[in-house]
N, C-alpha and C positions, 0 to 999 in steps of 0.2 A: 073657199077656193083653195086649191094646190095647182100650182104652174110647174111645169119644169122644162128648162129650156135646153134644147140638144142640138149641139152643131155639128154637122158633117161635112167632115174634109176630106178628100183623097183616101176615103175609104175607110175613117175611121171617125168615131162615134165619142162625144166629151160630154157631157151632162154637167147642168151647173153644181148640182150637187156635189159632184165629186171633185168639182175647184176649189169650192166652197170647204171642203171638208180636209182637203191637203193642203189649204192656206191656216188653217187652223192646227193642222198638225203642226207645222211649221211656227205658228207661232208658240204650243205648247214646247215643242222642241227645243227652243231659245230660252226657256227659263219661265216664261210668262205664263200668269194664270187666264184661264177664259173669259173670266168676266172682269178684265183688263181692256178686253178687246171689245172696243164702242163702233167702229165702224171697221169695214172692208170692200176696200176698190179694186176689184180684178177685171184684165185685159187681156183676153186670151187671146193671143197670135198664132193661129192654125198656121201659117205662112212658115212661122218661126219654130212653131211645134212647142211653145213657150208660155207661161201665164205667167203674167206678170202681179203685184201685188202690193197694196199700198195698207199698211194697218194705222188705223188713226191719227190718218191723213201724211204717215209719215212713208216715204220709201225713198228707193235706189235705182241706179242700173243693174245693181246686183240684185234684187227684190225678184227674183223669178224662180219656178221651178218648171222642169220640164215635164211636157206631158208624153 
């Protein structure tokens, strides 16, 4: 079964695949290998226009990207 989660907020659509792909690109751009990424937790806050991420159980207040 394939599923897609789409959040609609104030005229914008954001789907879970887009958030995950963007987070993975950040992981790779930091010099990491995809095979070393074990867990990704995403917290999308549409009212802020940000998605916060936690890689392998580690994150910080600066761990976000703009949507």
